[in-house]
N, C-alpha and C positions, 0 to 999 in steps of 0.2 A: 749221367740223367739224360734220358730220351726224349725224344717227342712227348711221346701221349704223358708223361711226366712232368716234363715241362706243363702240358696245358691242365694236367691236375692243379698242380702249385696255382696256377695264373685264377681257374677258377675256382679256389679257396680264397686267394688273396680279394677279389672281385666281391666272392661273400661277403670276405670279413667287410671292405668298406660300404657294401650296401648298410650293412645292419648297423653300421657308425652313420650312416646317413638317416636313417630311423629312426633314430636316437631320437627325446626331446632337448633342444636347446634350452642352457637355464644360464640366467648373467652371469657375469665371472667375480668371484667372492672379493673382499672389498679391503686393499691393501690392512686394514684393521683401523680407518680413522680418514681422516678428511676435514679440510683447510680451505674456505672461501669466500676472499673480498668482495664484499657486496654495496659498499657506496662509493666504489672505482668500475670503471669500464678495462674489461681484460684485453680491450682490442688495440692493438699499436698503430690500426691504420686509424681509429675514433676514439683515440685519447679525453680521459676530464680535464676537462678548462678548468686551472684555475687562476685568478687575479692575485693568489694570497699564498706565498712563501711559505705557509705552515698548513696540513691539512690535516683530517683525521680517516686515521682508515679504521675500517671500521666491517668485520667477516662474523659468519658464522663456523663452529667447531662442532667437533665431534671424533669422543674418545682417541683423543691425543691430550698429553700431558699439560695442563695451563702452562707449569714452570718451565715449560721449554717455547712458548709460543716467541719468537722476535721475526725483525722483518731486513729486508733490506735496501736504502734506496743508490739508484743505480743510473747514473746519470746520463743519458746518450745521445748522440751523433749523430742518425741514419740508425742501421744496425750496430753501432761500435760504440761500448762501452769506455767514455773515459774521465771519470771518476767516481769512486762509492763511498754509502757513510752508511754502517749499521748502527741497530737498535740499542747495541751493548745489553747490559744491569734494565733496557727500560723495562719494566713488568706491565701487561696489558694490563686492564678493565675486567674481568671476568665473572664479575659481580653476580648472572646470573643462572652462569655454564655451559653456556649456548651460544653466547656470542664474544666475541673480544672485539676491545674498542683500546687502540694508540693512540690520544691528542695530542695535537699542535706536534706535528714531526715536518720537523727542514726540509723543504726541496728547494733543488740548483731552478734555475731560469733555463726554460727547453724541457727538452721530454726527457720525461725521466721512471724507471720503471722498481717500480713496487712489490717485493715479493716476499711474500709472510711462509715464517719457515714451522714447524715442530718435531715433537718427537713425539710417535703413534706411540698406546697400551701396550704395544706389542713391538717397538722397538725399530720400527721404520721411520725412516723420515718421509715427513709426507708437505707441500712446499705449493703456494699458488700465488702468481703474478697478474697486474695490474697496471695502467698506465696513467700520469699523469704529465700534462703540461700545462709546466708556471710560465704563466704569459707577463714579463716581469716590466710589466708597461704603468706608471705614474696615474694616478688619480686625484684632482682635487674635487672633492666632493661635496666638503661646505665651506663657508669664509664668516664666521660669527665675531661679532661687534658684541662684546658681551652675551650676552645672548641669545644675540639679534640675527637674522641671518641676511648676507649682503647677496646682492646681484649686480655681476659685470655690469657694465655700461649704465649703472643705476647707481647716481651719488645718493650718500648714505650720510644723515647728519648727525655728529657728535657733538658733546660740548666737555668732555673732558681732551684734554690735551697728550694722554699716553695712554688711549685706550686699551684696552685688554685685547688682543683679537686672537681664537684659536684656529685653525686651520683641522680640518681633515681630508687626510691624501693615503687610503690604502699605498700599499708598499714603497711606501716613497722612504729613502733613506735618508733627504734630506729635504728642506723646502726653508729657500731664500725667501728673505722679504726684502726688495728695494738689494738685493746682493749683500747682505747680512742674514746670517746661517738664525733660523727658527730653533728656539729650546725645543726638544723630544721627548714631550710625557709618556712612549710609550703608546701601542697599541695603536698606531699612522696616524697618533694626535701633536700637533705641534703649535704652539703656543708664541708673543711676541708681545711689548706693550708700545711700539714707535713712536718718538715725539715728533707732533703734528705741528704744523703753524697754520696759520691762521686763514681760511678762504680753505678752497680745494686745495687735497692732497692726492695724489695718482703714486700707489700703490702696485708694486706687480712682485707674485707671487712664482718664483719657479721653482717645482716638482721636479726635486730628481731621483730615479732609481738607480738600480745598478749598471746601466745601460742603458737609460731613455729619460729624457725631459721634457718636462709642456708646464706654462706657463699662462697665468692669469690676472686682467685687474683687474682694481675698483677704485671706485674716486671714494672718499674721502675728506668731508668737507666739517670742517674745527668752527665752533661757533666759541670765539672768547669772551664774549661778551657784547659785541660790538655787531652790528650786521654783516651779515658774510654775504654775495652773492657765490654764486653758481650756473655751472649749466650755461653760460651764457652763451647768445649766439646773434650774429648781424646775418637778417637773412637763414640762409642754411649752415654756414661756414661758422665751427666753433671756438670763441676765445677764450681760450683758460690765461686765468692770469699770473704775467711775466713773461710769458713766450713768444712768440714772434710767429704774428698770420702771414702766407705767404700767399701772394697774388693781390686780387681787388676787391674783397668783403664786399656788399652792399646788401639791402633791404633794412624791414626791420628791426628793431632791439628786442633777443627776448629773452630768459631769463627765469632763473628764480631765486628769492632771498629770504633768511632765513631772520627771522628777528626774535624777540621776547618775548611770552605770555604778558597779553595787558594784567596788571596788579587783579583785577575781577578775575582772574582767572578763567572769564571768556572773550576768544578772539573772535570780531566782526567779518564774515563772509568776503566783504572789501574793503579797501584802505584806497588813500588819495597819497599818490608818490611823485614826486616832481622827479626829473632826468637831466643832466647836462653831458654832453658829449663832446669833447674839447682837443686837438690836436697839437702837443706839447711842441712849442717852436723854441731855439733856446733854449731853455727852459720856461719857459712863458704859457700857460691854455692859451688857447687862442679855439674861441665859443665856436661851434657850430649854429648859427641861426636858430633853425629848424629844434633846436636843440636845448635852448636854453632853460632851464628852469620848464621846460614841459611837464604838460601834465601827464599822469598816468595810473591806470586802476591793476592795483597787484589784487590778486584773485587768488583767496585759501584753501590752497591745495592736500595742506595736512598740519599733523603736530607729532613734534618729537613729546614725547611724555607726555607733563605737562607745565614745562614751563618753558615751549618752544612751540613756533607758529613757524609755516611755510607757506610763501604766498610765491604764485609766479605772478608774472606779468611779459607784457605784447605791447611795446608802443603803437599808434597809429601809422604816425609818420616816416618813414626809413629814409635812411643814410644812403649818401649818392656812395659810388664806388670811392673808393679810399687808395691814397697816394702812399705817399712809401711815407715813414715816420713813427713817432710816437704819440698813444691817442690813450685817454683814462676817459673811464665812464662813470658818471657820480651818480647814483642814485638814495635819494632822503622817502626816510616813508614820514609822512605826518610832521615832519617839518624837524623829528626829535633823530632816530637814527637814522645812520648812514652806512654804505657800502661802495667800497672804487672799488674797479679793476682796469687794469693797466695791462697793454702788451702793446706791439710794435706790427709794424706792417712793412712787409719786401716782397717790392713789384716783380712781376717773376723776371726782367731782365735785369734788376740791380746788382750788383754785385756785391758777394761777398766773401765771408770762410764757408769752406764746407767743409772741411777737416785738416784736423795737423794729424803726420805719423812720424814715429821718432822710426826712424833707418837701421838699419845693422848690414856689416860686411859692405861698406862703401866702396866701391869705386871709384876713384876722380883724378881730374887732370886738374893745373895752376888754377881753371878757372868754372869750369864745369865736374859735373859726375858722372859719369859711363853706365854706370849698374850698379844693383845693392842688393843684395840674400833673401832681405825678408824688410818688412813695415809694421809698425803696432802703434792701435791709436794711440795720440798721446794724450793719454786724457785720468784723472783722479779717478774718476767714476763715482765711488761711494769710497772712497778711503779717502784722505783725508788729504794724501800730496801723491805726486807721483814718485819713488825714488830714482835719483840720478847716482849709481854707483862711482859713477868713471865720467872725463872729460877727454876728447870731447863728443859732445852731445850729436848728433846729425838728424836736425830736424825739418822735415817738407812740410811749407803749409799750401793748397791743392785750393785756389782761386779760380779757376779756369783761367784766368791768363798773365802775363809776364810782369807786371804792376808789384811794384818793391811793398814790403812790407816793413813795418815797425817794429821793434821789439825792444821792451820795456821788461824793467826787474823790478818789484814793487811800486812801480809807477814813475820810473827814472827813467830814458834810455838806455840802453845798454850799451855802453861806450863801444863808439868802434872797433877800438883795437881789440875787444873782448870775441868778436865773431867774423863772419865772414864768408857772402852771398856767393851761390854756385848759381848757374845754368843747369838742368835737369838733360841730360842728353841721352836718356835711358829709354823715352819714348810715354814716361807720365806726365813731363808738362809742368810739373808740381816745383813752386817758391824755395828752392834749396838754401839751408844755413848751417855755418857751420859752428857751436860754442863752444870756445875754446878756453873760457875763465869767469870764471862764476864763483862769488865766495861759498864757504861753507855754510850750510842749514840751510832752515827754511825759507824758500821764497817766493814770491810769485810771478810765473814770467806773460806778459800777458801780447798779443800778435793784435796789431789794428791795420785795416784793412781799409780803406774807403769811412762810413761810418760803421764798422761792424768792425766788433771786437770780439778776443773771447784769453778771456786768461784760464791759464794754468797750476795752479801752486806744489810744487816742488820739495824737497830736501837731498838736498847735493849733499850728498859723505865723500867728503875730498881724503878722507883717511886711505895710505897706502897700502898695497896688499902684489901679493905675487897668486897671478893665477896659473895654475895646471891646466895644458886644455886639450891634452892627452890622455891623461891619466883621471884618474878620483880615489875620495878617500875610501879604502875599506873595498877597496876592487879583488876582485877574487879570478885568480890565474889556477889552467891545469897545466899549463909547459913552465919549467923550467926558464927559456931563452924566449918567452911571450911579450917581455916590456923593449922595444928594436931603440928607443928611444925617449928622453923626456922634452915635453914643449910646451911656451908655455907666454906666458904676456905680464911687464908690470904698470900696473895702475897705477896710477898718481904721481908715479915718481916725476920729480923736476927737470934732472940733471937731465942732459942731450946721452951722455951714455954712462951705461950701467955696466953695473958686474954683478954675479950671478954665481953664488956657492953651492952648489950642490953634495950631501951629503950622504953617503950608501953605505953600509957595509964595513964601517970602519974606516971609506977612503972619501976625497974628498975634491973635488974637479970646479975651476972657475968657468965664468961661460958670459964672454960680454957682450953687451946690446942698444945697439945707437939707432934703432927703430923700436923701442916698444917690447919685441919680441925676445925671446933664444930659444936656441934649441939644444941637444945634448943628445950625438949617438954610441948607441950601446958600441959602437966600433971604435970611438973614443974614450969611450969610460964604463967598464964593465956594471952591467944590472940585472946579471942571472939572478936569479929569485931560488929563496931558500925552503925547505918545507915548512909551512905555519906562517907564522909573519914577520913583514920586512916593513921599515922601519926606512922611507925617503923625506930628506931634511932639502928645501931651499932655501935661501937667505940672501937679505943683500939691506942696498944701507941709501939712505937719502933724505936729504936736511937732517940730517945727523942723526935719522931715527933708523933703531936696527926690525926691519921688518921678516917675517919667516910663517914658509907654506911647510907642516908636517901631512904626508898620504904616509899611512899605513896598507899594505898591499899583501898576499896573503896567496900562497900557493898550497891549494887544495890540488892530489891527486885524483886523475879519472877513478881510480878505485875508492876513494877515500868520501867521509859523507860529512858533508857541511851542516852546524845549524845556527840559525839566523834567525833575526825578523823576534828577538828573544828580549821581549818587557812583560812587565808588568801594565794591566788594564783594569778599571771601576769594573766591578760584576756587572755582567751583563749587558756590554759592551764592549762594542768592534772596535772603537775608535780609543787610541793614544791620546791620553790625556795627561799633557808632563806639568801641569797647573795642579795636578792629584800628586802627581806621581815621582817629584822633580828629579831628575840626569844627576848622576856625576860620576864618577870614575865609571872608566868601562863596567856595562852591569851592573852596576850599584846602582838604588834608587830612594830615595828619603820619602817616606809619603806621611800622614795623619790619618787614614783609611784606618777600618776597623777589616777588613777583607776585600779581596783581590780577585781577580783571574792572571790571568800569565800567559799569552801567546807565543807561542816559538814555531819554528818550520826547518824542515827537512830536506833538505838537497843533496842528489836526487831524491825525489819518494820513493818508486818503482824498484832501486833494486838494494835498499835496509831490509833488515832480518828483524830488528828485536828494536822497540825505544823503552826505557826503565827511568820514570820520572821520581826522583826523591825527594824528600825535607829534610834542612837538617838533618844532613851525613843518612841516615836510615832511619830514621823514628816512622817515617808510612814510608809506601812503594806501592807504586804501582804500573803494570806491564803492559805494551800491547804488542801485539803479534802482525805480522803482515801476511791478508791473504794474498788473493788476486791483481794485480796493475798498482793499483796506489789504497787498495784497500785492505784501514785496520781496524781492530777490534780489540777491545779490554781483556783481557786473558785472566789479570789477579790485580787483587789490591783495594782499597779505599776510597785513592782519592778521585772526583771523576775525570776522565780527561776524554775530547769529543775535538769531532774533526773540526775544524775549521768551518764555514760554509762559503762556496763560491771559491776554493782552493782546495789544489791535491794532494795539496803538502803541508797546510796549514794548521795545528794543531790550537788547542783552547784545556789550560789546563782550571776549574770550575771553581769558584768560590773557597779560599784558603785566608784561612782563618790567619790574622796576623798575632804578635803575641802584644801583647800591653808597650811593653816598649823591649826596644832593643833590634835581634836581627833575625830573619827569615831567611833561610838559605832555600834556593828550588834549585836543583841538577839536573838538567839530561842528560843522558845516556844515549846515543845510538849503536847497537850492533850491528856490522855486515860482515859474517863469514867468525872468523876469528878476530879481529880489531874494533875498536871499540873507540867511538870520539863522545867528549862529556865537554858539559857546560857549564857556569854557574851562577846565576842567578841571583843579588845581594840586596832585600829590599830592607829597609831600617822606617821600624815604627818610632815614631816622635810623639809625645803628648802634644796635644790642640788647648790651649785655655777653651776657648768654645764651638761649638758649628750652630752656625740657628740651619735646625731643620725643618721647624715652622713659622713664619710663613717661608717658603720656596720661592727664593728671589733672584731671577727677577721675574716669575712667570708668576709669581701671587704680591707683585706689586703693584694690584691694582685691585681691589675688592667690591664687594657687594654687597658687603656684612659691616654691621657698626662696631662687630667685635671682631675676634681673633685667638684662635687655641695656637699656643705659643710652645711648640717643642725646643727646646735647646743641652744639647749634648755637653757639658761640660764633663770632665772627666777628674778625677783627685778631688771631684770643688763637694762644697759641702751645704751651700746653695746658692738658690740665681735669684735675684730680688728685681720686676718690672715695676720700679715705682714703690708703691705699695705690694706688690703684690707680691707675694713669696709662693714660686715655683712649687709641684711637689716633685721631691724624686722618684723617679722607678730604674728600672732592673736596665743596667748598662749607662746609668749615669748620664741617665735621661731624663728632666726635667720640666713639665708639662705647667700649665693652666692656660685659664680661657682669659684673653685680659677687654674687659666690656669698657664703653662708652665714648668710640668714636668718634671724631669729630667730621663730618662731610671734608672732604677734601685735603692735604697732606699732611699725616702724624708722625713722629720722631718718638722713635720709642726708644727712651734708656732703659738697660737693664747694668746688673752690677754681678758679676760673677765672684764666687767668696772662695780660696782654698786655702784649709787654714788661717793661714794673716794674711795669704796673700789675695788682693782686692782687682779685677780685671773687668775695666768698664766697656762697654757694647752697643752699639747704638745701629737702627736698621727703619726704614723709609716704608711707609704705604702709602696707598692715595686712596681715601674711601668715595666712590662715587657710590651719592646717594640716589640713584634715577630712581623707578618707580620700573623696573624689568624685574622678567622671570628671571629668580635667582636671588633677588635681595632679600636680603634677613636682614633681622632685628632685634637683639636681645638686650633686655631694661630688663625693672623692676616697677612695681605697680606703682607710680607715686603717691602719696599721705590722701592728695586731694582725688585719689580713688579717681581722675580718666587721664586716657591714655591716648594721646593721637602717633596713630602711625605713620609710615608711607607718604607725608605731606598729607597728611589727613583722611588720607581716603580709607585710610582702617582704623576705626575709635572702638575707643572698650570704655567700660565705664563698670561701675564695678561702688557699692556703697559703700563707708565707711563701716570699720570692724570686722568687714569679711576676713575670711580665714579660710584657708587651699586646705580639702579635706580627702581620703580614702573616698573617689568615684562608688554613689550608690552604697550609702551605710548604712545596716539596718535599725530601722528606726529606735529608738530607746536606748538601740548601745552607745559603746564609747566607740568611738574612732580618730585613729594618726591628725591629727591639723599642724598647719606652720602657718605662720605669719602672711600675709600677704605683699603686703604694704613695710617694701626696702629691706625682705628678705628674699626671696624666694625667685628663682630668675626666671622670665618667662622669655621665648622667642617668637615670634612671627614672623612667616618669607612668606614672600609671589610663585606661585609653586605654578607649574605646568599644569593643561587641565588636562592633560595628552595623559599623562603618568602620576602627576602629583609630585614631582621634583623640585624641592625649590636651591636645589645646587646641582652643576651634572660633572665635573670635576673638582674632587676635593683632594689635601692632602691627608696621608695614609697614618694620623698621630695615634697613636697609643695600638695603633692594627699589629696581632702577634705575625709573623713572617713562618707559625711555623716550622723555624729549625732554631729556636730562640733567642731570637730578635726578634726587631721592629721593625716597622715598615714608613715612620715619621718620617719625612723626606718624600716620597714616592708619592709623586700625584698618580692621579687614576680616574678612569671613564667611573663615573656611577650607573651604572643598568639600569634602564628602568628592568620590570618587570612587569609579568602578565595581570598577574593579580592584581595592581596595582593602575594598570590599565583599564581593564572591567571596571575596578571599584571607582573611576574619574567622573563613568558614562553618565550624565542625569539620567535621570527618569525618561521612561516616552513622554511625551510633547512639551518636553521644558530643555532649555538649552543656557547657558553659559550671557550674561547681561553683563558680567563684574570680573577682575582677575577672582583667580582661586586662591586662599587664601588661606597657611596653614597655621595653628595656634598651638603652643603644646606649653605645661604648666612642668612639666616631668611629672615622678609621681615617686611613693615610698618606696624604698631597699627592701625585700624580703625580709632584713633583716632585723625592719623595725620592729620598736616593743614602746608600750606608754613613754618609758625613760628614754627613749635612745629612738628620734624619730628623725633615721637622715634620709635624706630624699635623692633622689638621681636628676640637676636642672632639663631645665627643654630642649631639644633636641632636633633636626630637618627630618623628616618623615621616614626617612632611610637608613634613621641610626639603627644600630640592632639597640633591642628587638624593631623592628620595624613598622612602621602601623599598621601594615597588613596580622601583623604577626603579634603586636600586643594584645595581653591578656584583661580582661574588664575592668582586671586591679589595677593595671600599669597603669591607672591614670590619676591627676586629681580635679577637683570639681569645686568650684564656691559654694562656701556654705550660705550665701544672698544671695538671686538673681541679680542681673547687672541687665547690660542692656548691651551690644555689637551694632554700630552705624559702619556701613560697607558703602562705598561711593561707585556707582556704576555708569556704565555705558554714557558719556556725556551727549553722545551722538542720537540717542537712543528719546524717539520724539513723546512729548509728556501725555498723546494716548496711550500708549503700550503703560506705561506706568503705574497701572493699576493691575497689572498682570501679571506684580516682581514679586518676591519675597524673598528673604533669604531662606539659602539649605544650609544644614548643616553634614557633615559627613562624618559618624567617630562609631568603626564599624564597617557592618557590610549594607548598612543604608543609608542613600539620602531622605532626611529627614526635615520635611518642610517646617520653618520659625512662624515663614508670616512675614510680618514687620509693617513700621508703620513710611509710608513713602512719604519721602521731602521732594518736589519735582522743582523747584527752584535750584533747590544746595542739590539734586540728585545723587540723592540717599538714600535707604532704607536704613530703619533701627527696626533690632527686635531683639527679644529676649535673650540673655546668656548664662548655661547653667553649666556650662563644660566648655571644654578644648578637642583638638580636634580640628577638619578642612570646614571651610567656610566660602560662603559663593555667594554671589544675588543669582538666583534663575529667573529668568522672562518663558513664560508661554508661547510656545514655537507653534501650537496648531491645537486645534480644539476634537472637539467629536464631536458625529454627525449631527446626536439628537440637543445637544446644544445651540447648535449650528440651528438648526429651526426651532429654537426659541427665539426668535426675531427681538423680543420685548424685553426676554428676563435675560441673555444671552450675556451679557457684560457682569451681573449680579454673579452669574455661577462660574464664570470664570475668573471670574474676580477671589471670588471664596476658593475654588480649586485654586487657587496662585497666589496666598495667603495661608493654606493649609490646614486651612479651617471645614473642607469638608472634600473627598476623595471620594475618585471614581466609582463604577459598579467593578467595573474589568475592565481590560485592555481595548474593547468595541464597542464602550456607550458608558455615559456617567450614570443615567438613570434618571431626568429629570422628570420625566412625568412619575416615580414612584414616590408613595405616600412615605413621609415623614415618618421615622420612629421613636418612640421615646426614648429611646437609648442614644439614636442619633443627635437630638436632637439638644442633650442636656451634654454630649459631648462637646457640639458645636461650641456651644457656652460657655465654658471653658476655655474650650480656643479661641474663642472669639475676645475676652476678657483677660486674655493672657492669664491664668489662673494657674501659680505653682501647684502641679500634682502633690497631694496630698492620700498617700495611699500605704496598706499595711504588705510589704510582699505576703504574710501570716496568710492564707484565704479564709482560714477558719477564723479571722478575724474579721470579715469583711463584713457592712449592713445588710447586704440585700445577700438573701439566698437565692435568688433566680440573676442575681448579674455574676457570671462563674469569669478565670480568669482569660480563656479566651474573647480572643477579637476579632475586630472584622473589617472588612472595609467602611463600614458606615459607623461602628462606636469601637469602645473603649472599654474596657473596664476601670483603667486608671483613672478616667475622664470620670464615670458615674459613677463612682467612689469620692473622687474631687469634688464631684458637685454637692452630694450630701454632706460631708460630711463640713460643708461652708453652708450650706441651707439656699441654695437655690433650689434643689428638687425634695419633696416629701415621695414615699412610696403610697401603693395602693392600698396595700394593706401590711400588717405587722411582719417585717422584713420581703416585702415585697414592694418589688418595683414594675415590673411587667414588661423592662425594657424591648421586646421587637413588638410591642403592642403599638396601634397607631396615636398620632398622638393630636386631639384636637383643639381644636383652632381658640378655646378658651384658658386648654392646658397652658397652651404656650404659652398666654398670654401672661399667668402665674408664677413662668419660670420665669420670662423675660423680665418682670415688675421684681422680683428678686434678689435676680443677678442683677443688676443695674439699678437698688436700691431704692428703685423709686418713692416717693408719696403715692400712700393708697387712704381714699375716700375712705370714708362711714360707707359699709358696705349696702346700706341703707339710702343713705344720700346717691353714693352709683348710681342704684339700681333706678330713682328717677333722675339722674340724668342720660341715664343708657335708655332710655324709655323716647325724650327727645329727640334722641342720635338714628335709635335702631327702630327698624317696628319687629323685627323678634327680639327685644331686649325681657320678654316675660319667657321665653327661656331658657336663658343666662342662668347658669346655677352663684341663686345668692351672696354664696361663698367668693367666687370669683370677678364680681357685677366693679368692687375698685381695682384691683389688678386689669382689666378689660378697661373699662375707665383712663387710668393711667396713662395705658400700653395706647390708645387708639390716640387720647391726646395728641400722644408723642410724638403720633403718625408712624410706627412701629408699627404698625399690624393697621388698614382699614378699611373699612364698612365693604361690602358691594352692592353695588345699585340695583336698584327692582325694576322690572321691568314698568313701564310706561302707561299708565291707564287711560282709554280712550277722553281724551277732552284732560287732562293730566296734563300738567306742565310742571310742575317741581318738583328736581326728580327726590325720590327718597330710598336710603340705605338700609339692608342690614344684616347681622354681621356673624351670621350661620355657626354658631357656639358647640354648636357639636360636629361641625364636618372637620373635616382633616386638611390636610393642603402634603404639596408635593414636594419637593427638595428642590426642585423650580424656585417655588415660591418662599421657601425656605432660607434661599441664600440671600433670596430679594430683603428678606426680615435682616438677614445679617446683618447685610450691607446696611441698612438702614442704623441699626445699633448702632452699631462699628466707626460708622458717621460721627454717630451722637457725642461715642468716645472718644473721638480722635484719634483715631487706632487703623484707620485707612492709612 
C-alpha cells in the first residue's frame, strides 16, 4: 500500500473514532440481579463493631432466586483468611420479597468477612461483602439479688441465707462466684444461690470470655435474726469482721447496723445505742475507758422491705491509735439487740507469715536448697483442701526473716523425724521445709510464726503409682521411630530400690530404680511404632501391691487423617458433661438423656476431601465437602452438621434423638483421595426413674412465690403423686401440676412415681422467700370469710359471702357461666414491675412446645418485656405511682365452656399466653358482688399529700380511677373491687394552672380529681370556672357514693332519649342511667333529662338530698325555716324547700353573704337558688358530701 493509501486508511479510522466519541453514553446493563448487605459496614478498614458473637445479616435483593441466597463467614487476620463457615442449608427470611434476613449468625472473635451470594434469575452468581469485628470482651452489666439491683462498694442487706443471685454478663462463656461456676441460663444470664454467713459477706464475680476476663465484687450483709454491724470504720480505716487490719487505725467509730422492724411496723428516726470497745488479751476483754457502754445515737438510713431497718452511727469520742492485737466492738441497740465485730490489728513492723508456697523441681544439698523450677501458693482457696499426691512435699514460708516456723498436723506438732528444715540459698530467702511423712487422708497443716498462724487443709493420697514423664496416653506420632525412650518416676514406692517391668509389642524389659526415677532407651529396648494403636505397659510392686500404668500410643502417617475429640454433648452446649453422658469403654457412653449433640474433630482439617456421618449403619447419612482451606459445606443428607465456633477442625452433629432404650451408633468417615478413616461412637440410653424438670435445681431452689409449677419426666410411669396432688400426664411422659400453699422458708416436697407395681419415692427442697419484692407472687383461693390478706397485708381483698365468679360483663337478664369463688377457683396476685408489668423475669418453660415435637420444661428463659406493656404501664398525665403495682387474676372460662361444663383457666402471671395486652374482653372473670381492695401506699408519703391519692385499675388499654377512702394512720387506700387486672395507688404529682389559681378551692378540686370523681377538661386545663351541668353532677354523685353501675347495653332501653351512649370527660351515660334507676335524679320532661343544661343550686340540693337519703321537712314548714335563714327564700321553688333546708343544714351547701348596708352590723345571707355554680364549687360540695359519708 502506498503512502497515499495509508493516509486514506488513517483518515477513515480517525473518522470512525470521532463518530463513536459523539455517540451518547448509556449505563452498563445490569447482570440480571443484585444483592446488598445494608446493616453492616462494607469497609474493611472501618468494620461494624459487635460486642455479641451472634449478628443479624440484613440486606436487599432484586431479581435473584431466594432459595439460593446463602452466606459465608470468613475469619481474618489482616488480609489473610484463617478459617470459614457457611450458612449451609439455612434459609433467610424473605417475606416481603425485597429484603433478606439471616438471624443470629455466629461470628468469631476478631475480624470477620461476611459474603452473601445468590444466583440471579438469569443464572449468574452475584455477591456482596461486609465486615464485622467481634470484640469478645466480657461485661458484667448487672448483679441482682432477687429482683433488686446491687452496686459495687455498696453493702446490700438480705434476710435469706441462700439468696438467689442473677448476673447478666453478655459474651461471657463462664462466670464464677467466689471461684465456683454459676449456672448459665443462656442469653448471657447466670444464676447461683450461695450460702452466706451471718453479717458481711464479700462476693467476687469473675466474668470470662474465650480470650479475657473481668472481675467485680459485691458485699451482702446476711441478717440471721440478730443485729448485724457492717461497713464499720475506725476513722477512715475499714474494719471487716474476722480480718486483720495493718497499721495503727484511730478515730471515731462509725458504721451501719441492720435490726428487726418494731412490731408496730414503724421505725423511729433515731435510736439510743451503747458501744463497748475491748482489746482481747489472753482471751480476756480489756475495756477501753472511753468506750465502756458509751452512748451513741443511731440514725435511720433505710428500710429493707417491711421487716428490717438500717441505722447508721458515729461516736463522738475517738479511739487512740491501736497497737497490735485482737479487738472487739460491741454495739447494743435499745438494750435489746446486740451486734459484735471481731478483728485484729497488725503493726507495720510486726512479724507475720506473708505467704506459703509449694516448691517444684527443688535442687538441694544436705541442709540448703540452691534452686527450684517453680512455685505455687499453698492455699486451698475455694476448694475444701489442697490435694497432695506424693511426698516429699516442699514448702516455703515467707516471713521476711530466717526465724523458725513451727509445723502442726491437726493441732499436734509434726514429729521432727517427719520433716527437715533447709536454708534458702536460691535468693528468695524463704524458710524451706521438706515434709517426708504424713498420714494418708485429709488433715490440716498449721504453720505458726510468732503470734501469727496459717492453716491449710490437705488431702494426702498415699497410693503408689508409676508416672511416665516423657510420654502421655493417646499421644499421636507421625513416624515409627519417634519414641526414643521411656522415662518416669515411682511415686510413693517405699523401698530404696525398686524394679519396673516394661511391656511393649510382645516383649518385656526390667529396669532398676534407686532414686525413684527410671529411664529405658530405644537403643536397649525396641520402641518402634506400628500403624494404628500401640500399647505400652509399665508395672512394679511396692509393699506387696502390684502397680501398673498403661499408655496407648498412635502412629498416624503424615498422609492420613485422625478423628479426635469424639464424644456426646448436651443439646446446644459446647461443654462435655460426663455426669449426663457417662463414659464407659473406648468411645462408649451411657445416658438417660432423650437427645444429644455429638462433637468430633479431624486432623489435619485442610487436606481431607469429604466427611460422611452415618447413624446405625446407614439409616441416615450426611456428607460434607471441603472448599478452600478449612471451609466445609454440607452437600447432602438430613442430619445437621455444623462447624464448631472458634475452631478450624471441629464439628457438631446437632440434636440427635436417642432411642427409648438401647444403642445409637454414630460413625464418622473421613475420606482423603482413595483412603478413608472411620470411627464409631456408641451411646446407650437407659430409662431413668424420673427427672425433675421444674423446679430446675439448684437455680430455682429459692423462689419468691407460694406456689410451684412442678414438671417431672418419668418414662413408663402411669402416675406421679405429689402429696395429695396427682400430676397430669402429658406427651413424652411428662407429668405436670401446680403445687400451692408453700410456707415461708424451706419446703420439702415429696413425690411418688408409680410404674406398674413399682413405686419410686423422690424428694426435693425449695426455699420460699416471702419478702415483698417485685417478682413476688401468691396463689390462693378466697377463704370462706371473704377476706384475703396478701404480701404481709400490703394488699387486701374483701368480698361479700356468697359471691360467685362470672364471665365479665354478662348481658343483663341472660344466663352467664359462674363458678364458686370460695375454695374453688385459684386466684393469683403478684408485685409487678411498674416499667413493664412483669411479675417475673425468668421462668421455667413448663409445657412450652419447642416446635420440634418436644417441650422446653426445665429450660429457664428470660421473660422479655414488650413495648405495648411498657406503654400501658405509664400512668395518666399528672399522676405517678405511690405504691407497688399489683397484678390480680382469677382466670377465665375456656371457649368450650357450656352451661353444663364450666371449665376454667386458673389465674396466671400477666405475660402468660394469651398475655394481658392480648386477652379478649371475655377472657376475664369478675365477682358477682362488689367487694373492696385495700392497698398500702408509700409509708414515707406525708399526710398532707394523702388526700390526693386514689386506687387506679388497668384492665385493657386505659387506667381507670376508682378513687377510694384514705386511712392515713394505716397508710392505706380502700376502693371498690368489681374485677381483676393491675391495681396501684397513684398520687397527683402536678396540677393544672387554672386549679393552682383557685387558691381557696384548689385542695377540693385536686382531691376530687385524684379520687376519680371529676376529670379534667383537656390536657392543658381542668376547667375550674366552667359551669357545672346536670349530666356531670349526676355522674359525680354516682362516683362519690360508689354506687354500682346499673344500665342496659341495649341503648333502645335507656330512660332518657337525650342521654346517648357517647360519653365525654364530664359525663357518662352509664352513670346517668344508674342515677335515674336509683332515684337520684328525675327528668325535666317525659324521657328528657337535658344533661348539657346548666344546673341550678336548688336543683343540686334535690339531687344531693335524694342521693344521701336526707330526711326532708315538709315543704311548707321548710319554706318558713328558709325565710329565717335567707333573704331570697321567696325565690326558692316551693317543691325544693325541704331539700334546700336539709342540704344547707347539713352544710353541704351554704348561703352567700349579702353586702352590709350602712349602719348594718349583723350579716345576712342569700341562697341564690336559680344561680349556677362552677366545677370548682361542685368539687367543694363533693368533698363535703364524701366527708359526711366517710368515704375520703
